[in-house]
C-alpha positions, 0 to 999 in steps of 0.5 A, a space after each residue: 483541179 490544180 492551181 495555175 502558177 505564173 512566173 513574173 518578171 517586172 522588167 519584161 511586162 508593161 505596167 498595165 499587164 502587171 496590174 492585171 496579173 496581180 489583180 487576178 492572183 489568189 496568192 503571190 510568192 516573192 523575195 523581199 524587195 521592190 517587186 513585192 510592191 505590186 501586191 498593192 494591186 491584189 484583191 482583198 483576201 489574197 495571200 502574200 508569202 514573202 521570202 525574207 533572208 534571215 539576215 534581214 529578219 530583225 531589220 526594220 525594213 522586214 515589216 514593210 510588206 506586212 504593213 502594205 498587206 495589212 493596209 490592203 486587206 491581204 493575208 501576209 506570211 513571212 518565210 524566213 530563209 535560213 543562212 544555210 540556204 543563202 549563196 555565200 559572198 556574192 553581190 546578190 547574195 540576199 536574192 540568191 537562195 534556195 527554199 525548201 519547196 515542199 515546206 513553202 508550198 504546204 504553207 501557201 496551200 494551207 492559207 488558200 481555200 481549196 480550188 473549185 472542182 472541175 466542171 462536170 
C-alpha cells in the first residue's frame, strides 16, 4: 500500500475542486507562496511541508504558513532549500530550484502515519 500523489496547479482548477483536493489531503508539499494558502482547507492533523528558499529563511514572511498551520491544527515543517540548489539570476529564481527528493520524501513520510494495509 503506497500513497497517491496529486500534482496541483491552481490556475487550471476551479476553487470548489481545490477545496475538495485539500480537504482530502493527508499532506501538502509546496513552495513558499500564495498557493500554500489552500492549506486552510486541510483537515486538522494534515502535514504541510513548506519548501522555503534559504534567502527567505530569516525574513519575517517565512513564518506565515507556520501561523496558518498552527491556527488550523496542521503539522508544519519547513524544508530550507540551500542556495546551491537555486537557479541563479532569473526573474523567478525564488521558485526555480531542485530539492533532494529522497531527503524531502523521508522527512514527509516520517510525519505521516503508515498507510492502511490493502484489503484482503
